[in-house]
C-alpha positions in Angstrom: -9.0 -35.4 18.0 -9.9 -33.5 14.9 -9.8 -29.8 14.6 -13.0 -27.7 14.2 -13.8 -26.6 10.6 -14.9 -23.0 10.1 -18.0 -22.4 8.0 -16.9 -18.8 7.5 -15.0 -16.8 10.0 -15.7 -13.9 12.3 -13.3 -10.9 12.6 -13.0 -11.7 16.3 -11.8 -15.2 15.5 -9.2 -13.8 13.1 -7.9 -11.3 15.7 -7.6 -14.3 18.1 -5.7 -16.4 15.6 -3.3 -13.5 14.7 -2.6 -12.8 18.4 -2.0 -16.6 19.0 0.7 -16.4 16.3 2.3 -13.5 18.2 1.1 -10.7 15.8 -0.3 -7.3 16.8 -3.9 -7.0 15.6 -6.8 -4.6 16.1 -10.3 -4.9 14.9 -11.7 -1.7 13.3 -14.3 -0.8 10.7 -14.5 1.3 7.6 -17.8 2.4 6.2 -19.5 -0.1 8.5 -17.4 -3.1 7.3 -15.0 -4.9 9.6 -11.2 -4.8 8.9 -8.2 -5.7 10.9 -5.1 -3.6 11.2 -2.1 -5.9 11.9 1.7 -6.1 11.7 4.3 -8.7 11.2 8.0 -8.2 11.3 7.4 -4.4 11.6 5.3 -4.3 8.4 1.7 -3.1 8.6 -1.1 -4.8 6.7 -4.9 -5.1 6.8 -7.3 -8.0 6.6 -10.5 -7.3 4.8 -13.7 -9.4 5.0 -15.9 -10.6 2.1 -19.0 -12.7 1.6 -21.0 -12.4 4.8 -22.4 -15.9 5.1 -24.6 -15.5 8.3 -24.2 -14.2 11.8 -21.1 -12.2 11.0 -19.2 -15.2 9.5 -17.4 -14.3 6.3 -16.7 -16.6 3.5 -13.3 -15.1 2.5 -10.7 -12.6 3.7 -8.0 -10.6 1.9 -4.6 -9.9 3.3 -3.6 -6.5 1.9 -0.7 -4.1 2.2 -0.1 -0.8 0.4 3.1 1.2 0.1 3.9 4.8 -0.8 6.8 4.2 -3.1 6.3 5.3 -6.7 9.6 3.8 -7.8 8.3 0.3 -8.8 7.7 -0.4 -12.5 5.0 -2.7 -13.9 7.8 -4.9 -15.2 9.2 -5.4 -11.7 5.8 -6.3 -10.3 5.1 -8.6 -13.3 8.3 -10.4 -12.5 7.3 -10.7 -8.8 3.9 -12.2 -9.9 5.5 -14.6 -12.3 8.0 -16.0 -9.7 5.6 -16.3 -6.8 2.3 -17.9 -6.1 -0.5 -17.0 -3.7 0.3 -13.2 -3.1 0.0 -10.8 -6.0 1.3 -7.3 -6.5 -0.1 -4.4 -8.5 0.4 -0.6 -9.0 -2.3 2.0 -8.2 -2.8 5.2 -10.2 0.1 6.9 -8.4 2.3 4.0 -9.2 2.4 2.9 -5.5 2.7 -0.9 -5.1 0.1 -3.0 -3.3 0.4 -6.6 -2.2 -2.7 -8.9 -1.6 -3.6 -12.5 -1.0 -7.1 -14.0 -0.9 -8.2 -16.8 1.3 -11.5 -18.7 1.3 -12.5 -19.3 4.9 -15.3 -21.8 4.5 -14.1 -25.3 5.3 -10.8 -24.4 6.8 -9.3 -25.0 10.3 -7.3 -22.7 12.6 -4.1 -24.6 11.5 -4.8 -23.9 7.8 -5.5 -20.2 8.6 -2.1 -20.1 10.5 -0.4 -21.7 7.6 -1.8 -19.1 5.2 -0.8 -16.4 7.6 2.8 -17.6 7.5 2.6 -17.6 3.7 1.4 -14.0 3.8 4.0 -12.9 6.3 6.8 -14.4 4.2 5.5 -12.8 1.0 5.2 -9.4 2.8 8.8 -9.7 4.1 10.1 -10.6 0.7 8.2 -7.8 -1.0 
């Protein structure tokens, strides 16, 4: 039996998949756009939605976490980015680090989403 393929994903489906993986997740909105507040291994992160395809199905999501720690240097984050794939790190104007990972959600399965969630969780824990 083959698994269903998503043609874009709804925020509710993402919450369901996060909870199925044992993560805390809450659907919210910011300026009318959906976002999910979630946590893994005690670390908070958000999932942002992009590319509304139709009927609330989004063509991509971004896993995102920000930290209030102005001690990171650009060289440290450049080294992080050189040694790792998928998740990327950057500094904001206050020199606080951010970590993000994008995922196209058109043509994926629940299993593939869960695999990417595990990649994100590992990157967040290592960061």
